[in-house]
C-alpha positions in Angstrom: 11.0 81.2 104.6 14.4 79.5 103.9 14.3 75.9 102.5 15.7 73.1 104.5 19.5 72.8 104.0 19.8 76.2 102.5 22.1 78.8 104.1 20.3 81.6 106.0 20.0 85.0 104.4 22.7 87.3 105.7 21.5 89.7 108.3 21.9 93.5 108.2 25.1 93.2 110.3 26.8 91.0 107.6 26.7 93.6 104.8 30.0 94.9 103.6 28.9 98.5 104.0 28.4 98.0 107.7 31.8 96.6 108.7 33.4 98.6 111.5 36.2 100.9 110.4 39.5 99.5 111.6 41.8 101.9 113.2 45.5 101.2 113.3 46.6 101.3 116.9 49.9 102.8 116.1 48.5 105.7 114.1 48.7 109.1 115.8 47.1 112.3 114.4 49.4 115.3 114.0 47.2 117.2 116.4 47.7 114.6 119.0 51.3 114.7 118.5 51.5 118.5 119.0 49.3 118.3 122.1 51.3 115.5 123.6 54.5 117.4 122.9 53.1 120.6 124.6 52.1 118.6 127.7 55.4 116.9 128.0 57.2 120.2 127.4 55.1 122.0 130.1 55.8 119.1 132.6 59.5 119.1 131.8 59.6 122.9 132.0 58.0 123.0 135.6 60.5 120.3 136.8 63.4 122.3 135.1 62.4 125.5 136.9 62.1 123.7 140.3 65.4 122.1 139.7 67.0 125.5 138.8 65.7 127.0 141.9 67.1 124.4 144.0 70.4 124.7 142.3 70.5 128.4 142.7 69.7 128.2 146.4 72.3 125.5 146.9 75.0 127.4 145.1 74.3 130.8 147.0 74.2 128.9 150.3 77.3 126.9 149.8 79.5 129.4 151.5 77.4 129.5 154.7 76.8 125.8 154.9 80.5 125.2 154.6 81.2 127.4 157.6 78.2 126.3 159.7 78.3 122.6 158.9 75.7 120.5 160.9 75.6 123.1 163.4 73.3 124.9 161.0 70.5 122.6 162.0 71.0 122.9 165.8 72.0 126.5 166.4 69.3 128.9 167.6 71.0 132.2 167.4 71.2 134.2 164.1 74.5 136.0 163.9 76.1 135.2 160.6 78.8 137.9 160.7 80.0 136.2 163.9 79.6 132.8 162.4 77.1 131.8 164.9 73.9 131.1 163.2 71.3 128.2 162.6 67.8 127.6 161.9 66.8 125.6 165.0 64.7 128.4 166.4 63.1 129.7 163.1 62.5 126.1 161.7 60.7 125.2 164.9 58.6 128.5 164.9 57.7 127.7 161.1 56.5 124.2 162.1 54.6 125.4 165.1 52.9 128.1 163.1 51.9 125.7 160.4 50.6 123.1 162.8 48.6 125.7 164.7 47.1 126.9 161.4 46.2 123.4 160.3 44.5 122.7 163.7 42.1 125.6 162.9 41.9 125.2 159.2 41.1 121.4 159.1 37.6 121.6 160.8 36.8 124.8 159.1 37.7 123.5 155.6 36.1 120.2 156.3 32.8 121.6 157.5 32.7 124.0 154.5 33.4 121.3 151.9 30.7 119.1 153.4 28.2 121.7 153.6 28.8 122.9 149.9 28.9 119.3 148.5 26.1 117.8 150.6 23.8 120.2 152.1 23.9 123.6 150.2 20.9 124.2 147.7 21.8 123.9 144.0 21.3 127.7 143.5 23.6 128.6 146.4 26.3 126.1 145.7 28.0 128.0 142.8 28.0 131.2 144.9 29.6 129.5 147.8 32.2 127.8 145.6 33.1 131.2 144.0 33.3 132.9 147.4 35.6 130.3 148.8 37.8 130.4 145.7 38.0 134.2 145.8 39.0 134.0 149.4 42.2 132.3 148.3 42.9 135.4 146.0 43.1 137.9 148.9 46.5 139.2 149.3 48.4 138.1 152.4 49.2 141.7 153.4 45.4 142.2 153.8 45.1 139.2 156.2 48.2 140.6 158.1 46.8 144.1 158.5 43.5 142.5 159.7 45.2 140.2 162.0 47.4 143.0 163.5 45.1 145.8 164.0 41.6 144.0 164.6 42.0 140.3 165.2 44.9 140.3 167.7 43.1 142.6 170.2 40.0 140.4 170.2 41.8 137.0 170.6 44.2 138.0 173.4 41.3 137.2 175.9 41.0 133.8 174.5 44.7 133.3 174.9 44.5 134.5 178.6 41.7 132.1 179.2 43.5 129.1 177.8 46.6 129.9 179.7 44.5 130.3 182.8 42.9 126.9 182.7 45.3 124.8 180.6 48.7 126.0 181.9 49.3 122.6 183.1 49.9 121.6 179.5 53.5 122.9 178.7 52.7 124.3 175.3 50.0 126.6 176.8 51.9 128.0 179.6 53.0 131.7 179.5 56.2 132.5 181.5 56.2 135.6 183.4 52.3 136.1 183.3 49.9 135.7 186.2 46.6 134.7 184.8 44.9 135.6 188.1 46.2 139.2 188.2 43.4 141.6 186.7 46.1 144.1 186.1 48.2 141.9 184.0 48.7 143.6 180.6 47.8 141.8 177.4 51.3 142.3 175.8 52.3 138.9 177.2 49.8 137.2 174.8 50.3 139.4 171.7 52.5 138.6 168.6 52.3 135.0 169.4 52.4 131.8 167.5 48.8 131.1 168.4 47.7 134.5 166.8 49.9 134.1 163.7 48.6 130.4 163.3 44.9 131.6 163.4 45.5 134.2 160.7 47.3 131.8 158.5 44.6 129.2 159.1 42.1 131.5 157.2 44.5 131.9 154.4 45.0 128.1 153.8 41.4 127.1 154.4 40.2 127.8 150.7 42.9 125.5 149.4 42.2 122.6 151.7 38.5 123.2 151.1 38.8 123.1 147.4 40.5 119.6 147.5 38.1 118.2 150.0 35.1 119.4 148.1 36.1 118.0 144.8 36.8 114.6 146.5 33.4 114.5 148.3 31.6 115.3 145.1 33.1 112.2 143.4 31.7 109.8 146.0 29.8 107.1 144.0 26.2 108.2 143.6 24.9 104.5 143.7 26.5 104.0 147.2 24.9 107.3 148.3 21.5 106.2 147.2 21.9 102.7 148.6 22.7 104.1 152.0 19.7 106.4 152.0 17.4 103.5 150.6 18.4 101.3 153.6 17.1 104.0 156.0 20.2 105.9 156.7 20.1 109.6 157.6 21.8 112.2 155.6 24.7 112.4 158.2 24.7 108.6 158.4 25.2 108.4 154.7 28.1 111.0 154.8 29.7 109.1 157.5 29.5 105.6 155.9 30.1 106.7 152.2 31.4 110.2 151.7 33.9 110.5 154.5 35.6 107.1 153.8 35.7 107.9 150.1 37.2 111.2 150.7 39.7 110.3 153.3 42.6 110.8 150.9 41.2 114.2 149.9 41.1 115.2 153.4 44.7 114.2 154.1 45.9 115.7 150.8 44.0 118.9 151.3 45.3 119.3 154.8 48.9 118.7 153.8 48.6 121.1 150.9 47.5 123.8 153.3 50.3 122.9 155.5 52.7 123.4 152.8 51.2 126.9 152.1 51.2 127.8 155.8 54.9 126.8 156.1 55.9 129.3 153.4 53.7 132.2 154.4 55.7 135.5 154.9 54.1 138.9 155.0 51.1 138.1 157.3 53.4 136.3 159.8 56.1 139.0 159.6 53.5 141.7 160.4 52.0 139.9 163.4 55.0 138.2 165.2 57.7 139.7 167.5 60.8 137.9 166.3 62.8 136.0 168.9 65.8 133.7 168.2 65.1 130.9 170.6 63.1 127.8 170.5 59.6 129.1 171.7 57.5 126.0 172.5 54.9 128.3 174.3 52.5 129.0 171.5 50.4 131.6 173.6 53.5 133.6 174.7 54.7 136.7 173.0 57.4 136.1 170.5 57.7 133.7 167.6 59.7 133.3 164.4 59.7 131.6 161.0 62.1 131.1 158.2 60.2 133.3 155.8 59.9 136.2 158.1 63.5 135.9 159.0 64.5 136.4 155.3 62.0 139.3 155.0 63.5 140.8 158.1 67.2 140.5 157.4 67.3 140.6 153.7 67.9 144.4 153.3 70.6 144.7 155.9 72.7 141.5 155.4 76.3 141.4 154.4 77.5 139.1 151.6 78.0 136.2 154.0 74.7 137.0 155.7 72.9 136.8 152.4 74.5 133.3 152.0 73.2 132.3 155.3 69.7 133.6 154.4 69.9 131.5 151.2 70.7 128.4 153.2 67.6 129.1 155.4 65.6 129.5 152.2 67.0 126.2 150.9 65.8 124.3 154.1 62.3 125.9 153.7 62.3 125.0 150.1 63.1 121.3 150.8 60.6 121.1 153.6 57.7 122.6 151.6 58.7 120.5 148.5 58.5 117.3 150.5 55.1 118.3 152.1 53.6 119.3 148.9 54.7 116.2 147.0 53.3 113.9 149.7 50.1 115.9 149.6 49.7 115.8 145.9 50.4 112.0 145.9 47.6 111.4 148.5 45.2 113.8 146.6 45.8 112.1 143.3 45.0 108.7 144.9 41.8 110.0 146.3 40.4 111.1 143.1 40.2 107.6 141.8 38.5 106.3 144.9 41.5 104.5 146.2 40.8 105.8 149.7 37.2 104.5 149.8 36.4 101.5 151.7 34.9 98.5 150.0 
């Protein structure tokens, strides 16, 4: 026991051998420098490649853009050799097919992501994740063949039913078709924006589902348990905790899927019947897109026609770049819980 007035004996933490090792904040190991340099080089390389693609398309499209001017945005016809060409029809068709695809892909991806992250048994969860990810690896030509030879014949009845009861909505009207005529052929409803959009929806669902699933899985466990402890049902907990937290992931995954849908080529090219007019009636035969236009006219275009195709590709490049950039920004915010409610 120490005497009065004497200093206390030093504890174990005061020994010189137990002092914490001081690390200089400015010191960087050589391995860290190499790794940091590789990361910066990879990021710079991706940006450089995208910049070179944009420069290449702009250079090749300059001749056509000088001739067409601003009419390139508003002209529906595609006759580059006659200097009468534009992307009004094909760009509208691209957006309509993409929006139609997202209308089907969003509920499908959202439901799949919620089931995998919240309801699926632990043993089944890994299998479902692998199946969804493998679905994204299926070539688009396979989806196109399936849509052309199997799916299209089965869905024309749905198109006829929608046109019969919802033709008062302009987008669902089919010109030249009488829904009440039992002898009306199904060709009026084939090769449409509606069918192409449904096929593309299955192609973009895995991308949207993966982003949503990762966001839902990061919802705070404490808030989940708190909601359940207060008597909430499983669905009530999902609605109060998981969905608000994953709102950014839902938006980001949807827009990433939209970016993929806007650039899809082969599946759309195999299904649609190309028309060079603005086709607002999604159930009606005939549609078009920028990517299918390039695939259709690439082999038979003259030098000037090739420049016009490059201009169409440049417009699609800018559109998809903007959509994907916005989607990536929203998805990145959602990973940190920025989209969750307090």
